[in-house]
VEXDREN-2710 file (C-alpha; in Angstrom, 1 decimal):
% VEXDREN-2710
k/r/px/py/pz
1/UNK/-234.7/-52.3/14.8
2/UNK/-235.4/-55.7/16.7
3/UNK/-235.8/-58.7/14.3
4/UNK/-239.4/-59.3/15.7
5/UNK/-240.4/-55.4/14.6
6/UNK/-238.7/-56.0/11.3
7/UNK/-240.7/-59.1/10.3
8/UNK/-244.1/-57.7/11.6
9/UNK/-243.5/-54.7/9.3
10/UNK/-242.2/-56.7/6.3
11/UNK/-245.2/-58.8/7.0
12/UNK/-247.8/-56.1/7.0
13/UNK/-246.4/-54.6/4.2
14/UNK/-246.4/-57.9/1.9
15/UNK/-250.4/-57.9/2.9
16/UNK/-250.9/-54.2/2.0
17/UNK/-249.7/-55.0/-1.7
18/UNK/-251.4/-58.3/-2.0
19/UNK/-254.5/-55.8/-1.5
20/UNK/-253.5/-54.0/-4.4
21/UNK/-252.6/-50.7/-2.0
22/UNK/-249.2/-50.0/-3.5
23/UNK/-248.7/-46.6/-1.8
24/UNK/-249.3/-48.1/1.8
25/UNK/-246.8/-50.8/1.3
26/UNK/-244.2/-48.4/0.2
27/UNK/-245.4/-46.2/3.3
28/UNK/-244.8/-49.6/5.5
29/UNK/-241.6/-50.3/4.1
30/UNK/-240.3/-46.8/4.6
31/UNK/-240.5/-47.0/8.2
32/UNK/-238.0/-50.0/8.3
33/UNK/-234.2/-48.2/9.0
34/UNK/-231.8/-49.6/7.2
35/UNK/-233.8/-52.5/5.1
36/UNK/-232.3/-55.8/4.0
37/UNK/-231.9/-56.5/0.4
38/UNK/-235.0/-58.4/0.2
39/UNK/-237.2/-55.4/1.1
40/UNK/-235.1/-53.1/-1.1
41/UNK/-236.2/-55.4/-4.0
42/UNK/-239.6/-55.5/-2.9
43/UNK/-239.6/-51.7/-2.8
44/UNK/-238.2/-51.7/-6.6
45/UNK/-240.7/-54.0/-7.7
46/UNK/-243.6/-51.7/-6.3
47/UNK/-242.2/-48.6/-7.8
48/UNK/-242.4/-50.6/-11.1
49/UNK/-246.2/-51.0/-10.5
50/UNK/-246.9/-47.5/-10.1
51/UNK/-244.8/-46.5/-12.9
52/UNK/-241.8/-44.7/-11.3
53/UNK/-238.6/-46.2/-12.8
54/UNK/-236.3/-43.8/-11.7
55/UNK/-237.2/-44.8/-8.0
56/UNK/-237.3/-48.6/-9.1
57/UNK/-233.6/-48.0/-10.2
58/UNK/-232.5/-46.3/-6.6
59/UNK/-234.0/-49.2/-5.0
60/UNK/-232.4/-52.0/-7.1
61/UNK/-229.1/-50.3/-6.6
62/UNK/-229.6/-50.4/-2.9
63/UNK/-230.5/-54.3/-3.2
64/UNK/-227.4/-55.1/-5.1
65/UNK/-225.2/-52.8/-2.6
66/UNK/-226.7/-55.3/0.4
67/UNK/-226.5/-58.5/-1.7
68/UNK/-224.0/-58.3/-4.5
69/UNK/-224.5/-62.1/-5.6
70/UNK/-228.6/-61.5/-6.3
71/UNK/-228.9/-62.7/-9.7
72/UNK/-232.6/-62.2/-9.8
73/UNK/-231.7/-58.2/-8.4
74/UNK/-229.4/-58.2/-11.9
75/UNK/-232.3/-59.5/-13.5
76/UNK/-234.8/-57.2/-12.5
77/UNK/-232.6/-54.0/-12.7
78/UNK/-231.5/-55.1/-16.4
79/UNK/-235.1/-54.6/-17.1
80/UNK/-235.4/-51.1/-15.6
81/UNK/-232.5/-49.9/-17.6
82/UNK/-234.0/-51.2/-20.8
83/UNK/-237.0/-49.1/-19.6
84/UNK/-234.8/-45.9/-19.2
85/UNK/-233.2/-46.8/-22.5
86/UNK/-229.8/-47.4/-20.6
87/UNK/-228.8/-50.2/-22.8
88/UNK/-225.3/-50.5/-22.0
89/UNK/-225.9/-50.8/-18.3
90/UNK/-228.9/-53.4/-19.2
91/UNK/-226.5/-55.4/-21.0
92/UNK/-223.9/-55.5/-18.0
93/UNK/-226.7/-56.4/-15.6
94/UNK/-227.9/-59.4/-17.6
95/UNK/-224.0/-60.9/-18.0
96/UNK/-223.7/-60.3/-14.3
97/UNK/-226.9/-62.3/-13.5
98/UNK/-225.7/-64.9/-15.8
99/UNK/-222.4/-65.4/-14.3
100/UNK/-224.3/-65.6/-10.9
101/UNK/-226.3/-68.7/-12.2
102/UNK/-223.2/-70.2/-11.9
103/UNK/-223.6/-72.7/-14.7
104/UNK/-227.1/-73.6/-13.3
105/UNK/-229.9/-74.3/-15.3
106/UNK/-232.0/-72.5/-13.0
107/UNK/-232.2/-70.9/-9.1
108/UNK/-235.5/-71.2/-7.3
109/UNK/-235.9/-68.4/-4.8
110/UNK/-238.9/-70.2/-3.2
111/UNK/-236.6/-71.0/0.1
112/UNK/-235.8/-67.0/0.4
113/UNK/-239.6/-66.1/0.2
114/UNK/-239.9/-65.3/-3.4
115/UNK/-242.4/-67.4/-5.7
116/UNK/-240.0/-67.3/-8.8
117/UNK/-237.6/-69.1/-10.6
118/UNK/-235.1/-67.7/-12.6
119/UNK/-234.0/-69.7/-15.5
120/UNK/-230.6/-69.1/-17.5
121/UNK/-232.5/-69.1/-20.9
122/UNK/-234.7/-66.0/-19.5
123/UNK/-231.4/-64.4/-18.9
124/UNK/-230.0/-65.1/-22.3
125/UNK/-233.2/-64.0/-23.8
126/UNK/-233.0/-60.6/-22.0
127/UNK/-229.4/-60.4/-23.2
128/UNK/-230.4/-60.9/-26.6
129/UNK/-233.0/-58.1/-26.2
130/UNK/-230.4/-55.7/-24.9
131/UNK/-228.5/-56.5/-28.0
132/UNK/-231.0/-55.7/-30.4
133/UNK/-231.5/-52.4/-29.0
134/UNK/-227.7/-51.7/-29.4
135/UNK/-227.9/-52.8/-32.9
136/UNK/-225.8/-56.2/-32.1
137/UNK/-228.0/-58.4/-34.4
138/UNK/-225.3/-61.0/-35.1
139/UNK/-224.6/-61.2/-31.1
140/UNK/-228.3/-61.5/-30.4
141/UNK/-228.3/-64.6/-32.7
142/UNK/-225.6/-66.0/-31.3
143/UNK/-227.0/-65.3/-27.7
144/UNK/-230.4/-67.3/-28.6
145/UNK/-228.6/-69.9/-30.3
146/UNK/-226.6/-70.6/-27.1
147/UNK/-230.2/-69.8/-25.0
148/UNK/-231.4/-72.7/-26.8
149/UNK/-229.1/-75.1/-25.3
150/UNK/-230.4/-74.1/-21.7
151/UNK/-234.1/-74.3/-22.7
152/UNK/-236.4/-76.3/-20.8
153/UNK/-238.9/-78.5/-22.9
154/UNK/-241.8/-77.1/-24.2
155/UNK/-240.0/-73.4/-24.5
156/UNK/-238.7/-74.1/-28.0
157/UNK/-241.5/-72.2/-29.6
158/UNK/-240.7/-69.1/-28.1
159/UNK/-237.2/-68.8/-28.6
160/UNK/-237.6/-69.9/-32.5
161/UNK/-239.8/-67.0/-32.8
162/UNK/-237.4/-64.8/-31.0
163/UNK/-235.0/-65.8/-33.9
164/UNK/-237.4/-65.1/-36.7
165/UNK/-237.7/-61.5/-34.9
166/UNK/-234.0/-61.0/-34.6
167/UNK/-233.6/-61.9/-38.4
168/UNK/-236.3/-59.3/-39.5
169/UNK/-234.6/-56.6/-37.3
170/UNK/-237.3/-56.6/-34.7
171/UNK/-236.7/-55.9/-31.3
172/UNK/-237.6/-58.2/-28.3
173/UNK/-239.7/-57.6/-25.3
174/UNK/-237.6/-58.2/-22.1
175/UNK/-238.9/-60.7/-19.4
176/UNK/-239.1/-59.5/-15.7
177/UNK/-240.4/-60.8/-12.3
178/UNK/-244.3/-61.5/-12.6
179/UNK/-246.0/-58.4/-11.0
180/UNK/-247.4/-59.0/-7.6
181/UNK/-244.1/-61.3/-6.5
182/UNK/-242.4/-60.3/-3.6
183/UNK/-240.1/-61.5/-1.1
184/UNK/-242.0/-62.8/2.0
185/UNK/-241.3/-63.6/5.5
186/UNK/-241.0/-66.7/6.5
187/UNK/-244.3/-68.6/7.6
188/UNK/-243.0/-69.8/10.8
189/UNK/-241.4/-66.3/11.7
190/UNK/-244.9/-64.4/11.2
191/UNK/-246.8/-67.2/13.5
192/UNK/-244.6/-66.3/16.2
193/UNK/-245.2/-62.7/16.4
194/UNK/-248.0/-63.2/18.6
195/UNK/-247.2/-64.6/22.0
196/UNK/-249.1/-67.9/22.4
197/UNK/-250.6/-69.4/25.3
198/UNK/-249.5/-72.6/25.3
199/UNK/-251.6/-73.7/28.6
200/UNK/-254.5/-72.6/26.9
201/UNK/-257.8/-71.4/28.3
202/UNK/-259.0/-73.5/31.3
203/UNK/-262.3/-75.7/30.7
204/UNK/-264.7/-76.8/33.2
205/UNK/-264.9/-80.4/33.8
206/UNK/-266.9/-80.5/36.6
207/UNK/-269.6/-77.6/38.0
208/UNK/-272.6/-77.6/40.1
209/UNK/-273.9/-75.3/37.5
210/UNK/-275.3/-77.2/34.4
211/UNK/-274.0/-76.2/31.2
212/UNK/-271.2/-74.1/32.8
213/UNK/-269.2/-71.9/30.7
214/UNK/-267.6/-70.0/33.2
215/UNK/-263.9/-69.6/32.3
216/UNK/-261.4/-68.8/35.2
217/UNK/-259.5/-70.4/37.9
218/UNK/-261.1/-71.1/41.4
219/UNK/-259.9/-73.4/44.1
220/UNK/-262.0/-76.0/45.6
221/UNK/-264.3/-74.9/48.3
222/UNK/-267.1/-76.0/50.1
223/UNK/-270.3/-74.6/49.1
224/UNK/-272.9/-72.7/50.9
225/UNK/-276.3/-74.3/51.5
226/UNK/-279.2/-73.7/49.1
227/UNK/-277.5/-70.9/46.1
228/UNK/-274.4/-70.3/44.4
229/UNK/-271.8/-67.9/45.2
230/UNK/-268.1/-68.0/44.1
231/UNK/-264.9/-67.3/46.4
232/UNK/-264.0/-63.8/46.7
233/UNK/-260.8/-64.2/44.5
234/UNK/-263.3/-65.3/41.6
235/UNK/-265.4/-62.5/41.6
236/UNK/-264.7/-59.7/39.4
237/UNK/-266.0/-56.6/41.1
238/UNK/-267.2/-56.0/44.6
239/UNK/-271.0/-55.9/42.8
240/UNK/-271.1/-59.6/42.1
241/UNK/-274.0/-61.2/43.9
242/UNK/-277.5/-62.4/43.4
243/UNK/-279.9/-59.9/41.6
244/UNK/-283.4/-59.8/40.6
245/UNK/-284.9/-59.1/36.8
246/UNK/-287.2/-56.1/37.3
247/UNK/-288.8/-56.8/33.9
248/UNK/-288.5/-59.5/31.0
249/UNK/-285.3/-59.5/29.3
250/UNK/-285.5/-61.3/25.4
251/UNK/-281.9/-60.6/23.6
252/UNK/-281.7/-59.9/20.2
253/UNK/-280.3/-63.2/19.0
254/UNK/-282.9/-65.7/19.4
255/UNK/-280.9/-68.6/20.0
256/UNK/-279.6/-66.8/23.6
257/UNK/-281.5/-67.6/26.9
258/UNK/-284.5/-65.2/27.6
259/UNK/-284.9/-64.1/31.4
260/UNK/-288.1/-63.4/32.7
261/UNK/-289.7/-61.0/34.9
262/UNK/-288.8/-62.0/38.7
263/UNK/-286.1/-64.4/37.9
264/UNK/-283.0/-64.7/40.1
265/UNK/-279.4/-64.2/38.1
266/UNK/-276.0/-64.5/39.7
267/UNK/-273.9/-61.5/38.4
268/UNK/-270.2/-62.3/38.0
269/UNK/-269.1/-58.6/36.7
270/UNK/-270.9/-55.4/35.5
271/UNK/-269.2/-53.8/32.9
272/UNK/-269.0/-49.9/32.6
273/UNK/-270.7/-50.2/29.1
274/UNK/-274.4/-50.8/31.1
275/UNK/-273.7/-54.7/30.4
276/UNK/-273.4/-57.4/33.2
277/UNK/-271.9/-60.8/33.0
278/UNK/-274.7/-63.4/34.7
279/UNK/-275.4/-67.0/35.6
280/UNK/-279.1/-67.9/35.3
281/UNK/-280.5/-71.2/34.9
282/UNK/-277.0/-73.0/34.6
283/UNK/-275.9/-70.7/31.5
284/UNK/-273.8/-67.9/31.3
285/UNK/-275.4/-64.4/29.6
286/UNK/-275.3/-60.8/29.0
287/UNK/-278.1/-58.7/30.3
288/UNK/-278.3/-55.1/30.8
289/UNK/-277.7/-53.5/34.3
290/UNK/-280.7/-51.4/34.1
291/UNK/-282.7/-54.5/34.4
292/UNK/-281.4/-55.6/37.7
293/UNK/-281.8/-55.0/41.0
294/UNK/-280.1/-56.5/44.4
295/UNK/-281.9/-59.8/45.8
296/UNK/-282.9/-60.2/49.4
297/UNK/-281.6/-63.0/51.7
298/UNK/-285.1/-64.1/51.3
299/UNK/-284.8/-64.4/47.6
300/UNK/-281.9/-66.3/47.6
301/UNK/-283.5/-69.1/49.6
302/UNK/-286.1/-69.5/46.8
303/UNK/-283.8/-70.4/44.0
304/UNK/-285.3/-73.6/43.1
305/UNK/-283.5/-74.3/39.6
306/UNK/-280.2/-73.8/38.0
307/UNK/-277.9/-74.8/40.7
308/UNK/-279.1/-77.9/43.1
309/UNK/-277.1/-78.6/46.2
310/UNK/-277.3/-81.1/48.7
311/UNK/-278.4/-80.7/52.1
312/UNK/-276.3/-80.1/54.8
313/UNK/-274.3/-82.6/56.2
314/UNK/-275.4/-82.3/59.8
315/UNK/-278.9/-83.7/60.4
316/UNK/-281.7/-81.6/62.0
317/UNK/-281.7/-81.9/65.9
318/UNK/-283.2/-85.2/66.9
319/UNK/-286.1/-85.7/69.6
320/UNK/-285.8/-84.8/73.2
321/UNK/-286.1/-87.4/75.8
322/UNK/-289.4/-86.7/76.4
323/UNK/-290.6/-88.2/73.4
324/UNK/-290.9/-91.8/72.8
325/UNK/-291.1/-93.0/69.5
326/UNK/-291.2/-96.4/68.5
327/UNK/-287.8/-98.0/68.2
328/UNK/-287.0/-99.0/65.1
329/UNK/-285.1/-102.0/65.8
330/UNK/-287.6/-103.8/68.1
331/UNK/-287.7/-107.6/68.0
332/UNK/-290.9/-109.5/67.4
333/UNK/-290.3/-111.9/70.3
334/UNK/-292.6/-114.3/71.8
335/UNK/-293.8/-113.8/75.4
336/UNK/-294.0/-117.7/75.8
337/UNK/-290.3/-118.0/76.0
338/UNK/-290.1/-117.9/79.9
339/UNK/-286.5/-119.2/80.1
340/UNK/-285.2/-116.5/77.6
341/UNK/-283.0/-113.7/78.8
342/UNK/-283.6/-110.2/77.6
343/UNK/-280.7/-108.3/77.6
344/UNK/-281.5/-104.5/77.1
345/UNK/-278.6/-101.8/76.3
346/UNK/-278.6/-98.4/75.9
347/UNK/-276.3/-97.2/73.2
348/UNK/-274.1/-94.2/73.7
349/UNK/-274.3/-91.2/71.5
350/UNK/-271.4/-90.9/69.0
351/UNK/-269.4/-87.7/68.6
352/UNK/-270.8/-85.9/71.5
353/UNK/-270.7/-85.3/75.2
354/UNK/-272.7/-86.2/77.8
355/UNK/-275.3/-83.1/77.7
356/UNK/-276.2/-84.0/74.1
357/UNK/-277.4/-87.3/75.0
358/UNK/-281.1/-85.4/75.8
359/UNK/-281.0/-84.3/72.4
360/UNK/-280.8/-87.8/70.7
361/UNK/-283.6/-90.5/71.3
362/UNK/-282.9/-93.5/73.0
363/UNK/-282.5/-96.6/70.9
364/UNK/-283.0/-99.8/72.6
365/UNK/-282.2/-103.0/70.8
366/UNK/-283.3/-106.4/72.6
367/UNK/-281.3/-109.6/72.2
368/UNK/-283.4/-112.8/72.9
369/UNK/-281.1/-115.8/73.9
370/UNK/-282.3/-119.2/74.2
371/UNK/-281.0/-122.4/74.8
372/UNK/-282.4/-125.5/73.2
373/UNK/-281.3/-129.0/74.4
374/UNK/-281.3/-131.6/71.7
375/UNK/-280.9/-135.6/72.3
376/UNK/-277.5/-137.2/71.7
377/UNK/-277.7/-139.1/68.4
378/UNK/-280.8/-137.4/67.1
379/UNK/-280.0/-134.8/64.4
380/UNK/-283.4/-133.1/63.2
381/UNK/-284.4/-131.9/59.5
382/UNK/-284.6/-128.6/58.5
383/UNK/-288.4/-128.6/59.2
384/UNK/-288.3/-130.5/62.4
385/UNK/-285.6/-127.7/63.6
386/UNK/-287.8/-124.9/62.6
387/UNK/-290.8/-126.3/64.6
388/UNK/-288.7/-127.1/67.5
389/UNK/-287.8/-123.1/67.4
390/UNK/-291.1/-122.1/66.9
391/UNK/-292.2/-123.2/70.3
392/UNK/-289.9/-120.6/71.6
393/UNK/-290.2/-118.0/69.0
394/UNK/-293.8/-118.0/67.4
395/UNK/-294.1/-117.5/63.7
396/UNK/-291.0/-115.5/63.4
397/UNK/-288.8/-118.8/63.4
398/UNK/-290.9/-120.6/60.8
399/UNK/-290.5/-117.7/58.2
400/UNK/-287.5/-116.0/59.1
401/UNK/-283.8/-116.4/57.6
402/UNK/-281.5/-119.1/59.7
403/UNK/-278.0/-118.7/59.6
404/UNK/-274.8/-119.9/61.4
405/UNK/-271.3/-118.4/62.3
406/UNK/-268.4/-120.3/61.0
407/UNK/-265.8/-121.4/63.4
408/UNK/-263.4/-119.0/62.6
409/UNK/-266.2/-116.4/63.7
410/UNK/-266.1/-114.0/60.8
411/UNK/-268.7/-114.8/58.5
412/UNK/-272.3/-116.0/58.6
413/UNK/-273.6/-119.0/56.9
414/UNK/-277.3/-119.5/55.2
415/UNK/-279.1/-122.4/56.1
416/UNK/-281.8/-122.9/53.3
417/UNK/-281.7/-126.5/52.6
418/UNK/-280.8/-129.8/54.1
419/UNK/-277.1/-129.6/52.9
420/UNK/-276.7/-126.1/54.6
421/UNK/-278.2/-127.9/57.9
422/UNK/-275.4/-130.5/57.4
423/UNK/-272.4/-128.0/57.4
424/UNK/-274.1/-126.5/60.8
425/UNK/-273.6/-129.7/62.7
426/UNK/-270.0/-129.5/61.5
427/UNK/-269.8/-126.3/63.5
428/UNK/-270.4/-127.7/66.8
429/UNK/-267.8/-126.6/69.3
430/UNK/-267.6/-128.2/73.0
431/UNK/-271.1/-129.4/72.2
432/UNK/-272.8/-126.3/71.6
433/UNK/-273.9/-124.4/68.4
434/UNK/-275.2/-121.0/67.9
435/UNK/-278.1/-119.9/65.1
436/UNK/-279.3/-116.9/64.1
437/UNK/-283.0/-116.2/63.2
438/UNK/-283.4/-113.0/61.3
439/UNK/-286.9/-112.0/59.8
440/UNK/-287.1/-112.0/56.3
441/UNK/-289.6/-109.5/56.1
442/UNK/-287.5/-106.0/55.4
443/UNK/-289.8/-104.3/57.6
444/UNK/-290.8/-106.7/60.1
445/UNK/-294.3/-107.2/59.2
446/UNK/-295.0/-103.5/59.8
447/UNK/-297.3/-101.6/57.8
448/UNK/-295.5/-99.6/55.2
449/UNK/-297.4/-96.0/55.3
450/UNK/-295.7/-94.7/51.8
451/UNK/-292.7/-94.8/49.8
452/UNK/-289.7/-92.2/49.5
453/UNK/-286.8/-91.9/47.3
454/UNK/-283.4/-90.8/48.5
455/UNK/-282.1/-87.6/46.7
456/UNK/-278.8/-87.8/48.7
457/UNK/-276.7/-90.6/50.5
458/UNK/-276.8/-90.6/54.3
459/UNK/-274.5/-92.0/56.6
460/UNK/-275.3/-92.8/59.9
461/UNK/-274.4/-90.5/62.6
462/UNK/-275.6/-92.7/65.6
463/UNK/-277.2/-95.8/66.5
464/UNK/-280.5/-97.0/65.1
465/UNK/-279.6/-94.6/62.1
466/UNK/-280.8/-95.9/58.6
467/UNK/-277.9/-95.3/56.1
468/UNK/-278.9/-95.4/52.6
469/UNK/-277.5/-94.3/49.2
470/UNK/-278.8/-91.9/46.4
471/UNK/-281.4/-93.8/44.7
472/UNK/-282.6/-96.1/47.0
473/UNK/-286.4/-96.8/47.8
474/UNK/-287.1/-96.1/51.3
475/UNK/-290.1/-97.7/52.9
476/UNK/-291.6/-95.2/56.0
477/UNK/-293.0/-97.2/58.8
478/UNK/-293.6/-94.0/61.0
479/UNK/-293.1/-90.4/61.5
480/UNK/-291.1/-89.7/64.3
481/UNK/-291.6/-85.8/64.0
482/UNK/-291.5/-83.2/61.3
483/UNK/-287.7/-83.8/60.6
484/UNK/-287.3/-87.2/61.2
485/UNK/-288.9/-90.4/59.8
486/UNK/-288.7/-94.2/60.5
487/UNK/-287.8/-96.5/57.3
488/UNK/-286.6/-99.6/56.5
489/UNK/-284.1/-100.1/53.2
490/UNK/-282.4/-103.1/52.1
491/UNK/-283.7/-105.2/54.9
492/UNK/-282.4/-102.7/57.5
493/UNK/-284.8/-100.7/59.7
494/UNK/-283.9/-97.2/61.5
495/UNK/-284.3/-93.4/61.5
496/UNK/-283.4/-90.9/59.1
497/UNK/-283.9/-87.3/58.3
498/UNK/-286.4/-86.1/56.3
499/UNK/-284.8/-83.7/54.2
500/UNK/-282.5/-86.5/52.5
501/UNK/-285.5/-87.9/50.6
502/UNK/-288.8/-87.0/48.7
503/UNK/-292.0/-89.1/48.5
504/UNK/-292.6/-91.2/45.1
505/UNK/-296.0/-91.0/43.6
END
């Protein structure tokens, strides 16, 4: 028999003995072929508990055959001999037990699995008990006097009473291992009987399902728009998918989730016992299969709770060329500037061929350039400069944001006070200077129809698109069509898909 199976039966036998089922424990130990000495010792102790002295003697004989140095084995067999009135054999065993103590005051068998300490004075006490039954009263008194030398503190009264009994010619009651004490397997060996999963169970770290408790392994994969559907490898049977609940389900446990009639659930597995494991409202539950019917494709797109997903990354189709929405990037330039040069450029579509340009709106950005000549030696103040620019650009120059480009050409510097204006004149290059005037009003003075809150981030798919992040407030300037809106956000104006935002109150 393998040692693992030996430990398993050993442990089961001890548990049966602890519960008081002596016969069951004996039956379990009897299934062990060639049991070791400690299990034979346990069998002997169990026979003593049920009053079978002869069977106990046979078990202790096997114990000492397998381990002839086990002092507690001689001690326990001597007790059985006394029960069987075999006094000479009992006296011999007690003397063997004392010799195997090797002049030690005690032996602690805890390391071997027995919660018992065998003391030398107890062995001498039982020796005197055997001598009394052999009518060796004088030898018994000498043995008890010898045991006094080995006695621990607090045991003097027991030995004094024993001396008085011997002097009065009374027999001594022998000692034994306490009933219910057995050799037990090591705790670590018992813990290693069952295989351990050192990796542990998978834990959901991040999921699109709120309060997801699904235990399983599933690789990363793109999600379908609108509803949750695990990959084929993660499903437990071919009947997994969305199902409609035909009638109200209320579990017996009040703490569990109730499912109303008409609700949609995603079934992970259908068991043979008539119950299905499903996900509803972001939680895992068990529901009778008799309450489920397959859901149609239209039902799947009506799912509104539990598993929200962002819209598709591909925006809806843009306006054809025949429609001409207002340009989101129009400039409020003044018609008084006769010398201004207007440079109109059509921005090419990104990520598409020439034929796709007919499906996208044409975005025109007007860049107005104007040259203002200053007399040599005259340095106007900031109000004077704005008044000079107003003659060419109208009111926009007066309330707009002025900035200049540094000499390295990488950054723009704001012109907000006289100190900044002083830095501007230091950027003169070959007698020329470039200023930028941007309207400070984020919506270019246009009326705002309503506001919307971005539910998902949107990256610009082409020129003229308004790029924003989730949570940004969008000011709607016009409705291009049923799918696209024109708005402004963070000082920028452009168009964006309507499905990426919701209207605020």
